[in-house]
C-alpha positions as CSV (number, residue, x, y, z in Angstrom):
1,M,0.0,0.0,0.0
2,S,1.4,3.3,-1.0
3,R,2.0,5.8,1.9
4,K,3.2,8.7,-0.2
5,G,1.6,11.9,0.9
6,M,-0.2,10.2,3.8
7,G,2.1,11.3,6.6
8,S,1.2,10.4,10.1
9,S,-2.4,9.5,9.2
10,M,-1.3,6.6,7.2
11,D,1.3,5.5,9.8
12,E,-1.4,5.4,12.4
13,Q,-3.7,3.4,10.2
14,S,-1.1,0.8,9.6
15,A,-1.3,0.0,13.3
16,F,-4.7,-1.7,12.9
17,V,-4.4,-3.1,9.4
18,A,-3.2,-6.7,9.0
19,P,0.4,-7.0,7.9
20,S,-0.5,-8.4,4.5
21,H,-3.4,-9.9,2.6
22,L,-3.5,-12.3,-0.4
23,L,-6.2,-10.7,-2.5
24,S,-5.1,-7.3,-3.9
25,P,-7.7,-4.8,-5.2
26,S,-6.7,-5.8,-8.7
27,D,-6.9,-9.5,-8.3
28,P,-9.6,-10.9,-10.6
29,D,-10.4,-13.6,-8.0
30,N,-11.1,-10.9,-5.4
31,P,-14.9,-11.1,-4.8
32,M,-15.2,-7.3,-5.0
33,N,-14.0,-7.5,-8.6
34,W,-16.6,-10.1,-9.6
35,P,-19.3,-9.2,-12.2
36,T,-22.3,-7.7,-10.5
37,H,-24.6,-10.6,-11.5
38,R,-22.3,-13.1,-9.7
39,R,-22.2,-11.0,-6.6
40,I,-25.9,-10.7,-6.6
41,Y,-26.3,-14.5,-7.0
42,V,-24.0,-15.2,-4.1
43,S,-25.8,-12.6,-2.0
44,A,-29.2,-14.2,-2.9
45,A,-28.0,-17.7,-2.1
46,S,-26.7,-16.7,1.3
47,W,-29.9,-14.8,1.8
48,A,-31.9,-18.0,1.1
49,F,-29.9,-20.0,3.6
50,G,-30.5,-17.4,6.3
51,F,-34.2,-17.2,5.4
52,T,-34.6,-20.9,5.8
53,I,-33.0,-21.1,9.3
54,A,-35.1,-18.1,10.5
55,F,-38.3,-19.8,9.0
56,G,-37.5,-23.0,10.8
57,L,-37.3,-21.1,14.1
58,T,-40.8,-19.7,14.0
59,A,-42.8,-22.1,11.9
60,Y,-42.7,-24.4,14.9
61,T,-44.7,-21.9,17.0
62,A,-47.8,-22.3,14.9
63,G,-48.0,-25.9,16.0
64,I,-47.4,-25.4,19.7
65,P,-51.0,-26.0,20.8
66,E,-51.0,-29.4,18.9
67,V,-47.6,-30.3,20.5
68,V,-49.1,-29.6,23.9
69,E,-52.1,-31.9,23.1
70,E,-50.1,-34.7,21.4
71,F,-47.3,-35.1,24.0
72,D,-49.3,-34.0,27.1
73,V,-46.8,-31.3,28.0
74,T,-47.5,-27.8,29.4
75,M,-47.5,-24.7,27.1
76,T,-44.2,-23.6,28.6
77,E,-42.6,-27.0,27.9
78,A,-43.8,-26.8,24.3
79,I,-42.4,-23.3,23.9
80,L,-39.1,-24.8,25.0
81,G,-38.9,-26.2,21.4
82,M,-38.5,-22.6,20.2
83,S,-36.1,-21.6,23.0
84,L,-33.8,-24.6,22.6
85,Y,-33.5,-23.8,18.9
86,L,-32.4,-20.2,19.8
87,W,-30.0,-21.5,22.4
88,G,-28.5,-23.9,19.8
89,I,-27.9,-20.9,17.6
90,V,-26.1,-19.1,20.5
91,F,-23.1,-21.3,19.9
92,A,-22.8,-20.5,16.2
93,P,-20.9,-17.2,16.6
94,I,-18.4,-19.1,18.8
95,Y,-17.4,-22.0,16.5
96,T,-18.3,-20.8,13.0
97,P,-15.4,-18.4,12.5
98,H,-12.9,-21.2,13.2
99,L,-14.6,-23.6,10.7
100,S,-14.6,-20.8,8.2
101,E,-10.9,-20.2,8.8
102,R,-10.2,-23.8,8.0
103,Y,-12.6,-24.5,5.2
104,G,-13.9,-21.2,3.8
105,R,-17.6,-20.2,3.7
106,S,-19.3,-22.0,0.8
107,I,-18.9,-25.6,2.0
108,I,-20.1,-24.6,5.5
109,Y,-23.3,-23.2,4.1
110,L,-24.0,-26.5,2.4
111,V,-23.0,-28.8,5.3
112,S,-24.8,-26.7,7.8
113,T,-28.1,-26.7,5.8
114,F,-27.9,-30.4,5.2
115,T,-27.4,-31.3,8.9
116,F,-30.1,-28.8,9.8
117,A,-32.5,-30.6,7.5
118,F,-31.5,-33.9,9.1
119,F,-32.4,-32.7,12.6
120,T,-35.6,-31.1,11.3
121,L,-36.5,-34.5,10.0
122,G,-36.0,-35.8,13.5
123,V,-38.6,-33.3,14.8
124,A,-41.1,-34.3,12.1
125,E,-40.8,-38.0,13.0
126,A,-40.5,-37.6,16.8
127,K,-42.4,-40.1,19.0
128,N,-42.0,-38.1,22.2
129,F,-41.3,-34.6,23.3
130,A,-37.8,-35.3,24.5
131,T,-36.9,-36.1,20.8
132,V,-38.5,-32.9,19.7
133,A,-36.5,-30.9,22.2
134,I,-33.2,-32.5,21.4
135,C,-33.6,-32.3,17.7
136,R,-34.7,-28.6,17.9
137,F,-31.6,-27.8,19.8
138,F,-29.3,-29.5,17.3
139,A,-31.2,-28.0,14.4
140,G,-30.4,-24.5,15.8
141,L,-26.8,-25.6,16.6
142,T,-26.1,-26.9,13.1
143,G,-28.2,-24.4,11.2
144,G,-26.8,-21.4,13.0
145,P,-23.7,-21.0,10.9
146,C,-25.9,-20.0,7.9
147,L,-27.1,-17.0,9.9
148,V,-23.5,-16.1,10.9
149,L,-21.8,-16.6,7.6
150,I,-24.2,-14.4,5.7
151,E,-22.7,-11.3,7.2
152,G,-19.2,-12.2,6.4
153,T,-20.2,-13.2,2.8
154,F,-21.8,-9.8,2.3
155,A,-18.7,-8.0,3.7
156,D,-16.5,-10.1,1.3
157,I,-18.3,-8.9,-1.9
158,W,-19.6,-5.4,-1.2
159,S,-17.7,-2.3,-0.3
160,A,-17.7,-0.7,3.1
161,D,-19.7,2.3,2.0
162,L,-22.6,-0.1,1.4
163,T,-22.4,-1.6,4.9
164,N,-25.8,-0.3,6.0
165,T,-27.4,-1.5,2.8
166,Y,-26.2,-5.0,3.0
167,Y,-26.9,-5.3,6.7
168,A,-30.4,-4.0,5.9
169,F,-30.9,-6.8,3.3
170,L,-29.5,-9.5,5.5
171,G,-31.6,-8.3,8.5
172,L,-34.6,-8.3,6.1
173,S,-33.9,-11.9,5.1
174,S,-33.9,-13.0,8.7
175,Y,-36.9,-11.0,9.7
176,L,-38.9,-12.1,6.7
177,G,-38.0,-15.7,7.3
178,A,-39.1,-15.4,10.9
179,A,-42.4,-13.6,9.9
180,A,-43.1,-16.2,7.2
181,G,-42.9,-19.0,9.8
182,P,-46.3,-18.3,11.5
183,I,-47.9,-17.0,8.3
184,I,-47.3,-20.2,6.4
185,G,-47.3,-22.4,9.5
186,G,-50.8,-21.4,10.5
187,F,-52.3,-22.7,7.2
188,V,-50.1,-25.8,7.3
189,V,-51.1,-26.8,10.8
190,A,-54.8,-26.2,10.0
191,A,-54.5,-28.4,6.9
192,R,-52.0,-31.1,7.9
193,G,-51.0,-30.8,11.5
194,W,-48.0,-29.5,13.3
195,R,-45.5,-32.0,11.9
196,W,-45.9,-30.6,8.5
197,T,-44.4,-27.3,9.7
198,Q,-41.2,-29.3,9.8
199,W,-41.7,-30.9,6.4
200,V,-42.2,-27.5,4.9
201,T,-39.0,-26.3,6.6
202,M,-37.2,-29.2,5.0
203,V,-38.6,-28.2,1.6
204,F,-37.1,-24.8,2.1
205,A,-33.8,-26.3,3.2
206,C,-33.6,-28.5,0.1
207,A,-34.5,-25.6,-2.2
208,S,-31.8,-23.4,-0.7
209,L,-29.3,-26.2,-1.0
210,L,-30.0,-26.6,-4.7
211,F,-30.0,-22.9,-5.3
212,G,-26.7,-22.5,-3.4
213,L,-24.7,-25.3,-5.1
214,G,-23.2,-22.8,-7.5
215,M,-21.9,-20.4,-4.8
216,N,-18.3,-19.3,-5.3
217,E,-16.0,-19.1,-2.3
218,T,-15.8,-15.5,-1.0
219,Y,-13.4,-15.8,1.9
220,G,-10.2,-14.0,1.2
221,R,-8.0,-16.6,2.9
222,E,-9.6,-19.7,1.3
223,I,-9.6,-18.4,-2.3
224,P,-5.7,-18.3,-2.5
225,R,-5.5,-21.8,-0.8
226,R,-8.0,-23.3,-3.4
227,R,-6.2,-21.5,-6.2
228,N,-2.9,-23.0,-5.2
229,R,-4.3,-26.4,-4.8
230,Y,-5.8,-26.2,-8.3
231,Q,-2.5,-25.1,-9.7
232,G,-0.6,-27.8,-7.9
233,R,1.3,-25.3,-5.7
234,P,1.9,-25.5,-1.9
235,P,-0.4,-23.5,0.4
236,P,0.4,-19.8,0.5
237,K,2.0,-18.2,3.5
238,Q,-0.6,-16.2,5.4
239,P,-0.6,-13.9,8.4
240,P,-2.3,-15.3,11.5
241,A,-6.0,-15.2,11.5
242,E,-7.7,-13.0,14.1
243,S,-10.2,-15.8,14.9
244,G,-7.4,-18.3,15.7
245,V,-7.0,-21.8,14.5
246,T,-6.2,-23.8,17.7
247,L,-8.7,-24.7,20.4
248,S,-6.9,-22.5,22.9
249,Q,-7.0,-19.5,20.5
250,M,-10.7,-20.2,19.9
251,V,-11.5,-20.2,23.6
252,R,-9.5,-17.0,24.2
253,I,-11.0,-15.1,21.3
254,T,-14.7,-16.2,21.4
255,V,-15.1,-17.0,25.1
256,I,-12.6,-15.3,27.4
257,T,-12.1,-12.0,25.6
258,P,-15.9,-11.4,25.2
259,L,-16.4,-12.0,28.9
260,V,-13.6,-9.5,29.6
261,M,-15.1,-7.0,27.2
262,A,-18.5,-7.4,29.0
263,V,-17.1,-5.6,32.0
264,T,-14.4,-3.4,30.5
265,E,-15.7,-2.0,27.3
266,P,-18.5,0.6,27.7
267,V,-19.3,0.7,24.0
268,V,-19.8,-3.1,23.9
269,I,-21.7,-3.1,27.2
270,M,-24.2,-0.5,26.0
271,C,-24.8,-2.0,22.6
272,T,-25.2,-5.5,24.1
273,I,-27.8,-4.2,26.6
274,M,-29.8,-2.4,23.8
275,L,-29.6,-5.4,21.4
276,G,-30.4,-7.9,24.1
277,F,-33.5,-6.1,25.2
278,S,-34.7,-5.6,21.6
279,F,-34.3,-9.2,20.7
280,A,-35.9,-10.6,23.9
281,V,-39.0,-8.5,23.3
282,I,-39.3,-9.2,19.6
283,F,-39.3,-13.0,20.0
284,Q,-42.0,-13.0,22.6
285,W,-44.3,-11.7,19.8
286,F,-44.3,-15.1,18.2
287,I,-45.9,-16.4,21.4
288,T,-48.1,-13.6,22.5
289,V,-49.5,-12.3,19.2
290,P,-51.5,-15.5,18.5
291,V,-52.6,-15.7,22.1
292,V,-53.9,-12.1,22.1
293,L,-55.5,-12.2,18.7
294,M,-57.1,-15.6,19.3
295,G,-58.1,-14.9,22.9
296,V,-59.2,-11.3,22.7
297,Y,-60.5,-11.0,19.2
298,G,-61.5,-14.7,18.4
299,F,-59.1,-15.1,15.5
300,T,-58.4,-18.5,14.0
301,L,-54.8,-19.8,13.8
302,Q,-54.6,-18.8,10.2
303,Q,-55.9,-15.3,10.8
304,A,-53.4,-14.8,13.7
305,G,-50.6,-16.0,11.4
306,L,-51.6,-13.4,8.8
307,A,-51.1,-10.7,11.4
308,F,-47.4,-11.2,11.0
309,F,-47.5,-9.4,7.7
310,A,-47.4,-6.4,10.0
311,A,-43.9,-7.5,11.0
312,V,-43.0,-7.8,7.3
313,G,-44.1,-4.2,6.7
314,G,-42.1,-3.0,9.7
315,A,-39.0,-4.9,8.4
316,L,-39.4,-3.4,4.9
317,L,-39.7,0.1,6.4
318,A,-36.6,-0.4,8.5
319,A,-34.5,-1.6,5.6
320,L,-35.7,1.3,3.4
321,T,-35.0,3.8,6.1
322,A,-31.5,2.5,6.8
323,I,-30.6,2.5,3.1
324,M,-32.0,6.0,2.6
325,I,-29.9,7.3,5.6
326,E,-26.8,5.7,4.1
327,Q,-27.4,7.1,0.7
328,L,-28.4,10.6,1.8
329,L,-26.1,11.2,4.8
330,Y,-23.1,8.8,4.6
331,R,-22.4,9.7,1.0
332,R,-22.4,13.4,1.9
333,I,-19.9,12.7,4.6
334,S,-17.7,10.8,2.2
335,K,-17.9,13.7,-0.3
336,N,-16.5,16.0,2.4
337,G,-13.3,14.0,2.4
338,H,-14.1,11.5,5.0
339,S,-15.3,7.9,5.2
340,M,-17.8,6.1,7.4
341,L,-14.9,4.0,8.5
342,M,-13.6,7.2,10.1
343,N,-16.9,8.7,11.3
344,I,-18.4,5.6,12.6
345,E,-20.6,7.2,15.2
346,Y,-22.8,8.3,12.3
347,R,-23.7,4.6,12.0
348,L,-25.8,5.2,15.1
349,I,-28.3,7.6,13.4
350,P,-30.9,4.9,12.5
351,S,-30.9,3.7,16.1
352,M,-31.3,7.3,17.4
353,I,-34.6,7.2,15.4
354,G,-35.6,3.7,16.2
355,V,-35.3,3.9,20.0
356,F,-38.2,6.3,20.2
357,M,-40.4,3.8,18.4
358,I,-39.8,1.0,21.0
359,P,-41.6,2.4,24.1
360,G,-44.3,4.1,22.0
361,S,-45.2,0.8,20.2
362,L,-45.1,-1.2,23.4
363,F,-47.5,1.1,25.2
364,W,-49.6,1.4,22.0
365,I,-50.0,-2.4,21.7
366,G,-50.5,-3.0,25.5
367,F,-53.3,-0.4,25.8
368,T,-55.2,-1.1,22.6
369,A,-55.3,-4.9,22.6
370,D,-58.9,-4.8,23.9
371,P,-62.2,-6.1,22.4
372,S,-63.6,-2.6,22.4
373,I,-60.7,-1.4,20.1
374,H,-60.3,-2.6,16.5
375,Y,-57.8,-5.4,16.1
376,L,-55.8,-3.4,13.5
377,S,-54.6,-1.0,16.2
378,P,-52.3,-3.5,18.1
379,I,-51.3,-5.1,14.8
380,L,-50.1,-1.7,13.5
381,G,-48.3,-1.2,16.8
382,T,-46.4,-4.3,15.9
383,T,-45.3,-2.8,12.6
384,L,-43.9,0.2,14.5
385,Y,-42.1,-2.0,16.9
386,V,-40.4,-4.1,14.2
387,W,-39.5,-0.9,12.3
388,G,-37.7,0.6,15.3
389,N,-36.2,-2.7,16.4
390,L,-34.6,-3.6,13.1
391,M,-33.3,0.0,12.7
392,I,-31.6,-0.4,16.1
393,V,-30.1,-3.8,15.1
394,I,-28.8,-2.6,11.7
395,S,-27.3,0.5,13.3
396,M,-25.6,-0.9,16.3
397,I,-24.3,-4.0,14.6
398,T,-22.7,-1.9,11.8
399,Y,-21.3,0.4,14.5
400,L,-19.7,-2.5,16.3
401,F,-18.5,-3.9,13.0
402,D,-16.5,-0.8,12.4
403,A,-15.5,0.0,16.0
404,Y,-13.1,-2.8,16.8
405,P,-11.2,-3.9,13.7
406,P,-9.4,-6.2,13.7
407,A,-8.3,-7.1,17.2
408,G,-11.6,-6.9,19.0
409,T,-14.2,-7.3,16.3
410,L,-14.9,-11.0,16.6
411,S,-14.9,-10.9,20.4
412,A,-17.2,-7.9,20.7
413,L,-19.7,-9.2,18.3
414,T,-19.6,-12.7,19.6
415,L,-20.6,-11.3,23.0
416,Q,-23.5,-9.3,21.9
417,A,-24.8,-12.1,19.5
418,C,-24.7,-14.8,22.2
419,L,-26.3,-12.7,24.9
420,R,-29.1,-11.3,22.7
421,L,-29.9,-14.8,21.5
422,A,-29.8,-16.3,25.0
423,L,-32.3,-13.6,26.2
424,A,-34.5,-14.1,23.2
425,G,-34.8,-17.8,24.1
426,F,-35.5,-17.0,27.8
427,L,-38.3,-14.4,27.6
428,P,-40.8,-16.6,25.6
429,L,-40.7,-19.1,28.5
430,V,-42.0,-16.6,31.0
431,I,-44.1,-14.3,28.9
432,L,-47.4,-16.2,29.2
433,T,-47.0,-16.2,33.0
434,M,-46.5,-12.5,32.9
435,F,-49.6,-12.1,30.7
436,T,-51.6,-14.2,33.1
437,D,-50.4,-12.6,36.3
438,L,-50.2,-9.0,35.1
439,T,-52.4,-8.9,32.0
440,G,-51.0,-8.2,28.6
441,K,-51.5,-4.4,29.1
442,W,-49.1,-4.3,32.1
443,A,-46.7,-6.9,30.9
444,L,-46.0,-4.9,27.8
445,S,-46.0,-1.7,29.8
446,I,-43.2,-3.1,32.0
447,F,-41.1,-3.5,28.8
448,G,-42.1,-0.1,27.7
449,F,-40.9,1.5,31.0
450,I,-37.7,-0.5,30.8
451,S,-37.1,0.8,27.2
452,I,-37.4,4.5,28.2
453,P,-34.0,4.9,29.8
454,L,-32.5,2.8,27.0
455,I,-33.3,5.7,24.7
456,A,-30.2,7.4,25.9
457,I,-27.8,4.7,24.8
458,P,-27.3,5.6,21.1
459,F,-27.1,9.3,22.0
460,I,-24.4,8.7,24.6
461,L,-22.5,6.6,22.1
462,F,-22.9,9.2,19.4
463,K,-21.5,11.9,21.7
464,F,-18.9,10.0,23.7
465,G,-18.3,6.8,21.6
466,A,-15.1,8.1,20.0
467,R,-13.5,8.9,23.3
468,M,-14.5,5.6,24.8
469,R,-13.0,3.8,21.8
470,M,-9.7,5.8,22.1
471,R,-9.3,4.3,25.6
472,S,-9.9,0.8,24.4
473,K,-7.0,-1.7,24.2
474,Y,-8.7,-3.5,21.3
475,S,-7.7,-1.0,18.5
476,A,-11.1,0.6,18.6
477,G,-9.9,4.2,18.7
478,R,-7.6,3.8,15.7
479,M,-10.5,4.3,13.3
480,V,-10.8,8.0,13.9
481,V,-8.2,9.3,11.5
482,P,-8.6,12.4,9.2
483,V,-8.0,11.9,5.5
484,P,-6.0,14.6,3.7
485,S,-7.9,14.7,0.4
486,Q,-10.6,12.8,-1.5
487,E,-8.1,11.8,-4.2
488,Q,-5.9,10.1,-1.6
489,H,-8.8,8.9,0.4
490,E,-10.5,6.6,-2.1
491,P,-7.6,4.2,-3.0
492,M,-6.3,4.2,0.5
493,M,-9.7,3.2,2.0
494,R,-10.1,0.5,-0.7
495,D,-6.8,-1.1,0.5
496,V,-7.6,-0.6,4.2
497,E,-11.0,-2.2,3.7
498,L,-9.6,-5.2,1.8
499,E,-6.8,-5.8,4.3
500,T,-9.0,-5.5,7.3
501,R,-11.8,-7.7,6.0
502,H,-9.6,-10.4,4.5
503,S,-7.3,-10.7,7.5
504,T,-9.8,-12.5,9.6
505,A,-12.3,-15.3,9.5
506,Y,-14.8,-12.9,11.3
507,E,-18.2,-13.6,9.9
508,G,-20.1,-10.6,11.0
509,A,-22.2,-9.8,14.0
510,G,-23.8,-13.1,14.6
511,P,-27.3,-14.2,13.7
512,M,-29.8,-11.4,13.0
513,V,-32.9,-13.5,13.5
């Protein structure tokens, strides 16, 4: 990388860039140099894998009443089938980067989806609830890498100034998959029974496998290795991966360091609290929406499932809002001689909008879910909640993505991914008890009151985040570097982006379901 004319700015940047990378900006095998149609296909294939795993999570919820009846279990025990699936996915951000470091991304998509389909078959053929619970856990455990890999895949093939755009699309894939579960599942259960929710999930898995068979490898470390094997040459010498390749490195980077960051890094702590709360609340909707609509308004299972189109609308609005902010604001910042990689607190703007939607929507739903008020009112409140929720997720994950490269990225995002998924699995187990003891109005109001002080988090990070990162020992503060001119900025940032992204097996921020 040329340093001519860069002065101290370039010297400071070299402190956080990997010592070398094996895919130069001019390399035709570099995924960023692929034809647009190939990049769109790879993006769509990874999108399909993520959609399938998210669909498998929530399609099960439509059959919970039949699971209760068939296996003579309580409602809470039946909901455990959803929670165990989420808790299986919790481990994906821990082990997936190390598999990717060894084997690349494309093969893991295929193996993960195949094994996911195998355990989904186990649920469909289960003779007792213990089998359902075990297979649901392993379906999440083995399918989780698809939700983790998608973020790394998008980062491999699209430039950093499109970060919000591709996170919007991958978030949309997960949210659409999750919303499609009860929509399709309601009709499937009514027509064929709860087991067919699993057969339909297997159909999606097989379809995504067939669609993804032509995926090219995108990981910057694996491409040179495969190229050398094809040419009969020895493996290329590569700098150490940030994700580590040994068991001890894996434990340090994805277990020990995240736990340390959980008590030492204010940026990570605040983002994790915000994301954990948002995810816990959004997944209780898959339990409470059918209960409210069927209990209060007398909806059928199919009608209650159709209500999740409101979540689809919210996800679409969130994605469009995030993309518009990126196009209108971030591009203007870049034109002024800076990059979002150097003004990363601006990544928080969508969350600064979304946080106001959370308490408003929770109070709205809680106080309007009443027989005397039209059913569209709480349904539209769900649209507002999903809109705000996904804007927060997109914003804070892209912020963390840029805040800690490369030393702390994987650890920071492993922490927030694992904790938000763990909380998302816990709340559905207790939400029905809360609705029974407190009524839905006050159960949701409690969440609304909790969300009010959380409004301050993105504003605190926007104001003080750069200073907090400067005090970090994980290279976080090194991103705030002025660029002398636009002419120097563009090629420099292209090289920085490639070196940072291809130096690690980091897959992204963890599952966005």
